[in-house]
C-alpha positions as CSV (number, residue, x, y, z in Angstrom):
1,M,209.0,102.0,103.7
2,S,206.8,100.1,101.2
3,L,203.8,101.0,103.3
4,I,204.2,104.7,102.9
5,P,202.7,104.9,99.4
6,L,199.8,102.8,100.6
7,D,199.1,104.9,103.7
8,L,199.4,108.4,102.1
9,P,196.0,108.3,100.4
10,R,194.4,107.2,103.6
11,T,195.8,110.1,105.6
12,F,193.0,112.6,106.2
13,P,191.2,111.8,102.9
14,A,188.9,114.8,103.4
15,L,192.0,117.1,103.2
16,A,192.8,117.2,99.5
17,F,196.3,118.6,100.0
18,F,197.6,115.3,101.3
19,Q,196.1,113.3,98.5
20,P,198.1,112.3,95.3
21,G,198.6,115.5,93.3
22,G,197.9,117.7,96.3
23,P,200.4,120.3,97.3
24,W,201.6,118.6,100.5
25,H,201.5,115.0,99.3
26,D,205.2,114.9,98.4
27,H,206.2,116.8,101.6
28,L,204.4,114.3,103.7
29,R,206.1,111.4,101.9
30,Q,209.5,113.0,102.3
31,V,209.0,113.5,106.0
32,L,208.0,109.9,106.5
33,E,210.8,108.6,104.4
34,A,213.3,110.8,106.2
35,Y,212.2,109.7,109.6
36,A,212.3,106.0,108.6
37,C,215.9,106.6,107.5
38,Y,216.8,108.6,110.6
39,R,215.4,105.8,112.9
40,P,215.9,102.5,111.0
41,D,215.3,100.7,114.3
42,I,211.7,102.0,114.2
43,G,211.3,102.5,110.4
44,Y,207.8,103.4,109.2
45,V,204.8,102.2,111.3
46,Q,201.3,102.4,110.0
47,G,199.6,105.5,111.4
48,M,202.7,107.7,111.4
49,S,201.3,109.6,108.5
50,Y,198.6,111.1,110.7
51,I,201.2,112.4,113.2
52,A,203.4,113.8,110.4
53,A,200.4,115.4,108.7
54,V,199.4,117.2,111.8
55,L,203.0,118.4,112.3
56,L,203.1,119.6,108.7
57,I,199.9,121.6,109.1
58,N,201.2,123.3,112.3
59,V,204.7,123.9,110.9
60,V,203.3,125.6,107.9
61,R,200.9,127.7,110.0
62,C,203.8,128.8,112.3
63,R,206.0,129.5,109.3
64,D,203.3,131.6,107.7
65,A,202.6,133.5,110.9
66,S,206.3,134.2,111.4
67,A,206.6,135.5,107.8
68,R,203.6,137.8,108.4
69,A,205.1,139.1,111.6
70,R,208.5,139.8,109.9
71,T,206.7,141.6,107.1
72,S,204.7,143.8,109.4
73,V,207.8,144.6,111.5
74,S,209.8,145.5,108.4
75,A,207.0,147.6,107.0
76,S,206.5,149.5,110.2
77,Q,210.2,150.3,110.5
78,F,210.1,152.3,107.3
79,S,206.6,153.9,107.6
80,F,206.6,157.7,108.0
81,R,204.1,159.1,110.5
């Protein structure tokens, strides 16, 4: 797990939200640490940060889309026509 802090700044350096101080930096670190604890036989392997970053991007997009869908359904249930 000592490689995780070294790899995080290298993960998609053009995307500032994964860089130190960025909004998803800590989330990415937590996902990588959790997986390393969940699978100690594998641990952390260099390059996993890219896979986890892509998953985080898609999970957030799905969560946001789901929230928008719930909001629009809730709003339409109470609209008077």
